[in-house]
C-alpha positions as CSV (number, residue, x, y, z in Angstrom):
1,M,-44.0,40.8,136.6
2,L,-44.5,40.2,133.2
3,L,-45.3,36.9,133.4
4,I,-48.0,37.1,136.7
5,P,-50.9,37.1,133.5
6,Y,-49.9,34.1,132.0
7,E,-49.2,31.8,135.1
8,E,-52.0,32.6,136.7
9,N,-54.3,32.1,133.8
10,F,-52.3,29.0,132.8
11,L,-53.1,27.5,136.5
12,E,-56.7,28.8,136.3
13,Q,-57.1,26.8,133.1
14,K,-55.3,23.9,134.5
15,F,-57.2,23.8,138.1
16,G,-60.5,25.0,137.7
17,N,-62.6,26.6,140.6
18,G,-60.1,25.3,143.2
19,Y,-57.4,27.5,142.0
20,K,-59.9,30.7,142.1
21,E,-61.4,29.8,145.2
22,Y,-57.3,29.8,146.3
23,V,-56.9,33.5,145.0
24,E,-59.6,34.9,146.9
25,Q,-58.2,33.5,150.0
26,A,-54.7,33.7,149.3
27,G,-52.9,37.4,149.9
28,R,-50.9,37.7,146.4
29,I,-48.1,40.3,148.1
30,T,-48.1,38.6,151.8
31,P,-48.2,35.4,152.7
32,R,-50.5,33.9,154.9
33,M,-50.4,33.2,158.7
34,K,-52.8,30.1,159.1
35,P,-52.8,27.3,156.1
36,Y,-54.4,27.3,153.3
37,R,-58.4,25.1,154.0
38,G,-59.5,24.9,150.4
39,S,-62.3,22.4,149.0
40,V,-60.5,21.0,146.3
41,Q,-56.9,19.1,147.5
42,V,-54.5,18.6,145.1
43,L,-52.1,16.4,146.0
44,P,-48.0,17.2,145.0
45,H,-46.4,15.0,142.3
46,Y,-42.7,15.6,143.6
47,R,-40.9,13.7,140.9
48,A,-42.2,15.6,138.2
49,D,-41.5,19.0,139.9
50,I,-38.1,17.7,140.8
51,L,-37.7,17.0,136.9
52,G,-39.4,20.3,135.8
53,E,-37.0,22.5,137.8
54,I,-33.4,20.6,136.7
55,Y,-33.0,22.7,134.1
56,A,-32.5,25.5,136.1
57,P,-29.3,24.8,137.5
58,V,-27.8,22.5,134.6
59,V,-28.3,26.3,132.6
60,L,-26.6,28.2,135.3
61,A,-23.9,25.8,135.9
62,V,-23.1,25.9,131.9
63,L,-23.6,29.9,131.7
64,F,-21.0,29.9,134.5
65,A,-19.1,28.0,132.5
66,V,-18.9,29.9,129.5
67,I,-18.2,32.9,131.6
68,Y,-15.3,31.0,133.2
69,L,-13.2,29.5,130.0
70,L,-14.0,33.0,127.7
71,F,-13.0,36.0,130.6
72,V,-11.2,34.2,133.5
73,R,-9.5,32.0,132.1
């Protein structure tokens, strides 16, 4: 919850008016039942997205390995 304002600020700087339009139409807590049809279309960059998220499972694996070696073994 603490990171939400920083993330929203980053997205607003990166996508500008397209993000503002999205925020006005999208729910923050409850999801929409119909698809978002905005005037600005952003194509996803799957490779960059996957590579950007690869660190979380690696960090978790290292953390579990350290906990295992320290406490279980």
